[in-house]
C-alpha positions as CSV (number, residue, x, y, z in Angstrom):
1,M,99.7,66.1,97.3
2,K,100.1,69.8,96.8
3,Y,103.3,71.6,98.0
4,V,103.5,75.2,99.1
5,M,106.5,77.1,100.4
6,V,105.9,80.5,101.9
7,H,109.0,82.7,102.4
8,A,108.4,85.6,104.8
9,G,111.3,88.0,104.1
10,G,112.6,90.2,106.9
11,M,110.0,89.4,109.6
12,A,112.1,87.8,112.2
13,D,113.9,90.2,114.5
14,R,115.7,90.7,117.8
15,P,113.9,91.6,121.1
16,R,113.0,95.3,121.3
17,P,112.7,97.5,124.4
18,E,109.7,99.3,122.7
19,L,107.9,95.9,122.8
20,E,108.8,95.1,126.4
21,G,111.7,92.9,125.3
22,R,109.6,90.9,122.8
23,T,110.3,90.5,119.0
24,A,107.8,91.8,116.5
25,L,106.6,88.2,115.9
26,Q,106.0,87.7,119.6
27,A,104.1,91.0,119.8
28,A,102.0,90.3,116.8
29,S,98.7,88.5,116.6
30,I,99.4,85.7,114.1
31,P,96.8,82.9,114.7
32,H,97.4,81.2,111.3
33,L,101.1,81.0,111.6
34,D,100.8,79.8,115.2
35,R,98.4,77.1,114.1
36,L,101.0,75.9,111.5
37,A,103.7,75.8,114.2
38,Q,101.4,73.7,116.4
39,I,100.4,71.1,113.8
40,G,103.9,70.7,112.3
41,E,107.6,70.8,113.0
42,L,109.0,74.1,114.3
43,G,112.7,74.8,114.2
44,Q,115.6,76.8,112.7
45,L,117.2,76.7,109.3
46,V,120.8,77.6,108.7
47,M,122.3,78.7,105.4
48,P,125.9,77.8,104.4
49,V,127.0,81.4,104.0
50,D,130.7,81.3,105.0
51,G,132.6,82.7,102.1
52,V,129.4,83.6,100.2
53,R,128.6,87.2,99.3
54,H,125.4,88.3,101.1
55,G,122.5,89.8,99.2
56,S,118.8,89.6,98.3
57,G,117.8,86.2,96.9
58,L,120.4,84.2,98.8
59,I,117.9,82.6,101.3
60,G,115.4,82.0,98.5
61,A,118.1,80.0,96.6
62,A,119.0,78.1,99.7
63,I,115.5,77.0,100.7
64,L,114.9,75.8,97.2
65,G,117.9,73.5,97.6
66,Y,120.7,75.5,95.9
67,D,124.0,75.7,97.7
68,P,124.9,79.5,97.6
69,K,128.6,78.7,97.3
70,K,127.9,77.2,93.9
71,F,124.9,79.0,92.6
72,Y,124.4,82.3,94.3
73,Q,126.4,85.1,92.5
74,G,124.4,88.1,93.8
75,P,121.0,89.6,93.1
76,G,121.9,91.1,89.7
77,P,121.7,87.9,87.6
78,L,118.5,86.9,89.3
79,E,116.9,90.3,88.4
80,A,118.1,89.7,84.8
81,A,116.3,86.4,84.7
82,S,113.1,88.0,86.0
83,L,113.3,90.8,83.4
84,G,114.0,88.5,80.6
85,V,117.5,90.0,79.9
86,S,119.6,87.5,78.0
87,V,123.1,87.0,79.5
88,T,125.8,84.4,79.3
89,E,128.0,83.0,82.0
90,H,130.8,85.3,80.9
91,D,128.7,88.5,81.5
92,V,128.5,90.4,84.8
93,V,125.2,91.8,85.9
94,Y,124.9,94.8,88.2
95,R,122.0,96.3,90.0
96,C,121.7,99.9,88.6
97,T,119.9,101.8,91.3
98,M,118.7,105.4,90.8
99,V,119.9,107.5,93.8
100,T,120.0,111.1,94.9
101,L,123.5,112.5,95.7
102,G,124.2,115.8,97.3
103,A,127.4,117.9,97.9
104,E,128.4,118.7,101.5
105,G,126.7,122.0,102.3
106,G,125.5,122.3,98.7
107,K,123.3,120.8,96.0
108,G,123.7,117.8,93.8
109,N,124.2,119.9,90.6
110,E,127.4,121.3,92.2
111,I,129.1,117.9,92.1
112,K,131.9,117.7,89.5
113,K,133.2,114.3,90.4
114,L,132.2,111.6,92.8
115,G,134.3,111.6,95.9
116,P,134.6,112.3,99.7
117,H,132.5,115.5,99.5
118,V,129.5,113.7,98.1
119,I,126.7,112.5,100.3
120,L,124.2,109.8,99.4
121,E,120.9,111.5,100.3
122,D,118.4,108.9,99.1
123,A,118.9,105.3,97.9
124,T,115.7,105.3,95.9
125,A,115.8,108.8,94.4
126,G,112.6,109.6,96.3
127,L,111.0,106.4,95.3
128,I,111.1,107.6,91.7
129,E,108.2,106.6,89.5
130,T,108.9,104.0,86.8
131,E,108.0,106.3,83.9
132,D,110.5,108.9,85.0
133,A,113.2,106.3,85.7
134,R,112.8,104.6,82.3
135,E,113.4,107.9,80.5
136,L,116.5,108.5,82.5
137,I,117.9,105.0,82.0
138,E,117.3,105.3,78.2
139,A,119.2,108.5,78.3
140,I,122.1,106.8,80.1
141,N,122.1,103.9,77.7
142,E,122.1,106.3,74.7
143,Q,125.1,108.2,76.1
144,L,127.1,105.3,77.8
145,G,125.9,102.1,76.2
146,S,128.2,100.2,73.9
147,E,128.9,96.7,72.7
148,T,130.1,95.7,76.1
149,I,128.0,97.9,78.4
150,Q,124.2,97.9,78.3
151,F,121.6,99.4,80.6
152,Y,118.1,97.8,81.0
153,P,115.0,99.4,82.5
154,G,113.3,97.8,85.5
155,A,110.7,99.3,87.8
156,G,110.9,102.3,90.1
157,H,114.5,102.9,91.2
158,R,115.7,99.4,90.4
159,H,117.3,98.8,87.0
160,L,120.2,96.7,85.5
161,M,123.5,97.1,83.8
162,V,125.2,94.2,82.0
163,W,129.0,94.2,81.4
164,V,129.6,91.7,78.6
165,N,132.7,89.6,79.4
166,G,133.2,91.9,82.3
167,K,135.4,91.6,85.3
168,P,133.6,89.9,88.3
169,R,135.9,90.8,91.1
170,A,135.0,94.4,91.8
171,R,133.5,94.9,95.3
172,C,130.4,97.1,95.5
173,T,128.3,98.4,98.4
174,D,124.5,98.4,99.0
175,P,123.5,102.1,98.9
176,Q,121.0,101.6,101.7
177,T,123.9,101.1,104.1
178,I,125.4,104.6,103.6
179,L,122.3,106.8,103.7
180,G,123.3,110.3,104.9
181,Q,127.0,109.4,104.7
182,S,129.9,110.2,102.4
183,I,130.2,107.8,99.4
184,A,134.0,107.8,99.5
185,D,134.5,104.5,101.2
186,A,131.5,102.9,99.4
187,L,132.5,103.5,95.8
188,P,133.5,100.3,93.8
189,T,137.0,98.9,94.6
190,G,139.0,96.0,93.2
191,D,139.6,94.7,89.7
192,G,137.4,96.6,87.2
193,A,136.4,99.3,89.7
194,D,137.9,102.0,87.6
195,I,135.4,101.3,84.8
196,L,132.5,101.3,87.2
197,R,133.5,104.6,88.7
198,K,133.9,106.2,85.3
199,L,130.4,105.0,84.4
200,M,128.9,106.4,87.6
201,D,130.7,109.7,87.1
202,A,129.5,109.9,83.5
203,A,125.9,109.0,84.5
204,H,125.9,111.9,87.0
205,L,126.9,114.3,84.3
206,T,124.1,112.9,82.0
207,L,121.4,113.0,84.7
208,R,122.1,116.1,86.8
209,D,120.7,118.6,84.1
210,H,118.2,116.2,82.5
211,P,114.7,117.7,81.9
212,V,113.1,114.9,83.9
213,N,115.1,115.9,87.0
214,D,114.5,119.6,86.4
215,D,110.7,118.8,86.5
216,R,111.2,116.7,89.6
217,V,112.9,119.4,91.5
218,A,110.3,122.0,90.4
219,E,107.6,119.6,91.8
220,G,109.4,119.3,95.1
221,K,110.6,115.7,94.4
222,K,114.2,114.4,94.8
223,P,116.2,114.2,91.6
224,A,117.6,110.9,90.3
225,N,121.0,112.5,89.6
226,C,123.2,109.4,89.6
227,I,123.2,105.6,89.3
228,W,124.7,103.3,91.9
229,L,126.2,100.0,90.6
230,W,126.2,97.0,93.0
231,G,124.7,93.5,93.6
232,E,127.1,92.2,90.9
233,G,127.5,88.7,89.8
234,R,127.8,86.3,86.9
235,A,124.8,84.4,85.5
236,V,125.3,80.8,86.6
237,M,122.9,78.1,85.2
238,W,120.9,76.3,87.9
239,P,119.8,72.6,87.6
240,S,116.1,72.4,87.3
241,L,114.1,71.8,90.5
242,V,111.1,70.9,88.3
243,E,113.0,68.1,86.6
244,K,114.8,66.9,89.8
245,Y,111.5,66.3,91.7
246,D,109.3,65.7,88.7
247,I,106.8,68.4,89.6
248,G,105.1,71.3,87.9
249,G,105.7,74.5,89.8
250,A,105.3,78.3,89.9
251,V,106.7,81.3,91.7
252,V,104.4,84.0,93.1
253,A,106.5,87.1,93.9
254,T,106.4,90.8,93.4
255,S,110.2,91.1,93.9
256,D,112.2,90.9,90.7
257,V,115.0,89.1,92.6
258,Y,112.7,86.4,94.0
259,R,110.8,86.0,90.8
260,G,114.3,85.4,89.2
261,V,115.0,82.8,91.9
262,G,112.0,80.9,90.9
263,L,112.6,81.2,87.2
264,S,116.3,80.1,87.6
265,A,115.0,77.0,89.4
266,G,112.8,76.1,86.5
267,L,109.5,77.4,87.9
268,E,107.0,79.4,85.9
269,A,106.3,82.9,87.1
270,A,102.8,84.0,87.9
271,D,101.7,87.1,85.9
272,P,103.5,90.1,87.5
273,E,100.7,92.4,86.3
274,R,98.2,90.7,88.6
275,L,100.6,91.2,91.6
276,A,101.7,94.7,90.8
277,D,99.7,96.4,93.6
278,G,101.4,94.2,96.2
279,D,98.1,93.2,97.8
280,L,98.6,90.1,99.9
281,R,95.1,88.7,99.4
282,T,95.6,88.9,95.6
283,K,98.9,87.1,96.1
284,A,97.1,84.3,98.1
285,A,94.4,84.0,95.4
286,V,97.0,83.8,92.6
287,A,99.0,81.2,94.5
288,L,95.8,79.1,94.9
289,E,95.0,79.4,91.2
290,E,98.5,78.2,90.4
291,L,98.2,75.3,92.8
292,A,95.0,74.2,91.1
293,K,97.1,73.7,88.0
294,K,100.5,72.7,89.4
295,D,102.0,70.6,92.2
296,F,104.2,73.3,93.8
297,V,104.1,77.0,94.5
298,Y,106.9,79.1,96.0
299,V,105.4,82.3,97.5
300,H,107.6,85.2,98.5
301,A,106.4,88.1,100.5
302,E,108.3,90.7,102.5
303,L,107.8,93.9,104.4
304,T,108.7,97.2,102.7
305,D,112.2,98.6,103.0
306,E,110.7,101.5,105.0
307,V,109.3,99.1,107.6
308,I,112.3,96.7,107.7
309,H,114.9,99.5,108.0
310,G,112.7,102.1,109.7
311,T,112.5,102.9,113.4
312,D,108.7,102.3,113.8
313,I,108.7,98.8,115.2
314,K,104.9,98.9,115.6
315,A,104.7,99.3,111.9
316,K,106.6,96.0,111.6
317,V,104.1,94.3,114.0
318,R,101.2,95.6,111.9
319,G,102.9,94.3,108.7
320,I,103.4,90.9,110.2
321,E,99.7,90.7,111.3
322,E,98.6,91.7,107.8
323,F,100.9,89.0,106.3
324,D,99.2,86.4,108.7
325,R,95.7,87.6,108.1
326,D,95.7,88.4,104.4
327,L,98.2,85.9,103.0
328,V,98.6,82.9,105.3
329,G,95.0,82.7,106.4
330,P,93.4,82.7,102.9
331,L,96.1,80.4,101.6
332,V,95.6,77.8,104.3
333,E,91.8,78.0,103.9
334,G,92.0,77.5,100.2
335,L,94.5,74.7,100.3
336,A,92.2,72.7,102.6
337,K,89.6,72.7,99.8
338,Q,92.1,71.4,97.2
339,G,93.0,68.2,99.1
340,P,96.1,67.0,100.9
341,Y,99.0,69.5,101.1
342,R,102.4,70.0,102.6
343,F,103.6,73.4,103.8
344,L,106.9,75.0,104.7
345,V,106.9,78.6,106.1
346,V,110.3,80.2,106.4
347,C,110.8,83.5,108.1
348,D,114.3,85.2,107.9
349,H,115.9,88.1,109.7
350,A,116.5,91.2,107.5
351,A,119.8,92.0,109.2
352,D,121.0,88.5,109.8
353,E,124.5,87.9,108.5
354,Q,124.6,84.3,109.8
355,G,122.0,83.1,107.4
356,Q,119.5,81.8,110.0
357,A,115.8,81.6,109.8
358,I,112.9,79.9,111.6
359,Y,110.5,77.5,109.9
360,A,107.3,75.5,110.3
361,F,106.8,72.4,108.3
362,G,104.1,69.8,108.1
363,E,100.9,68.6,106.3
364,G,97.5,70.2,106.4
365,G,94.5,68.6,108.0
366,R,96.4,67.3,111.0
367,Q,95.5,67.9,114.6
368,S,97.7,69.9,116.9
369,S,100.4,67.9,118.6
370,E,101.3,68.1,122.2
371,T,102.9,71.5,121.8
372,G,100.9,73.5,124.4
373,G,100.6,77.1,123.3
374,R,103.6,76.9,121.0
375,R,103.8,79.9,118.6
376,F,105.6,80.8,115.4
377,T,108.3,82.9,117.1
378,E,112.1,83.0,117.3
379,A,112.0,82.0,121.0
380,D,109.7,79.0,120.4
381,A,111.8,77.8,117.5
382,L,114.9,77.9,119.7
383,A,113.0,76.2,122.6
384,V,112.3,73.0,120.7
385,N,116.0,72.1,121.4
386,M,116.6,70.6,118.0
387,P,119.8,71.3,116.0
388,A,119.3,73.7,113.2
389,R,118.7,72.1,109.8
390,D,120.7,72.8,106.7
391,A,118.4,74.9,104.5
392,T,119.8,73.6,101.2
393,K,119.0,70.0,102.2
394,F,115.6,70.6,103.7
395,V,114.0,70.6,100.3
396,I,114.7,66.9,100.0
397,K,112.5,66.3,103.1
398,F,109.9,68.7,101.8
399,F,109.4,66.8,98.6
400,S,109.8,63.4,100.1
401,K,107.1,60.9,99.0
402,S,107.1,59.3,102.4
């Protein structure tokens, strides 16, 4: 038996007036997902998120069977696992995002100190290229790095900072939530916040006049004139999923966070170079190659931030249709050639603070049950009139030998 878990990040949604009161899933043509909903069990998953910090990777941890209250500390440690950054349980890992700041009525190079007069203009520094960003991170590490503070390059605008034996109780804010707003109320607060603020201030002074940013401005690009520290957490060791269920497994993901989720669970990571272009058909092909060698594959795919947080709902519909056509379709077709398989498709809501998702679960090769025209949608999952299942316990059913 082969086992495949497909995690569709951010594709569930609320009804939209632009779609005549339908969700993007309802408006999309998704024959392959609908087929899985018809041959298997359709329903809702709920994550135990009370008292848990929210962030990228939480739902991935939960559906792999890890209680977020015990094991999810934030996306920072998961990205560290993905990038191969060695940390201990006493270290605090932060996302270190390249951003563009501007002064009210002025320019970013007029900022002397971060405060109420400073606006967050872009949370990705204009989708800065990795080559530019790495040079800037290296400059920051040279200026601000020490025995206790280290900066590590990632890709694009996403990087890491590790605070050795750091204070874990500071509260930080996702920069995407304050686009176009003053940063005053979003700067770090709590125990250790003074250190973080000083680092961000110092990083701005290092970056604002850096030659890379001079070139970017000259080329009409947005400067990466500051770092934003957030997504903090300690690196907690996870018990191995591979050992618990006696399986060989792999994670197929372009996201550093979700690759880190898989690695933390004891899975091997598919070659990120092969997945670098984000092509869904390539992702399906790589997943099938891994399944030919292993028992289990966890596949993560998500819509882009621009689509998830943007106002063009039709772009989201198109993205969902591409996911169904280019990933789910080829994956199901290829699985059928490898023999018996069990599937779980989970689709979460990008803006859901309650930790809910819809799922389809079953085994390949079965005939449609008496489900009529049931579809893989939020409304159909609710209509089955079955209590929501605890996501952290569903993995037991998924790997059950019965």
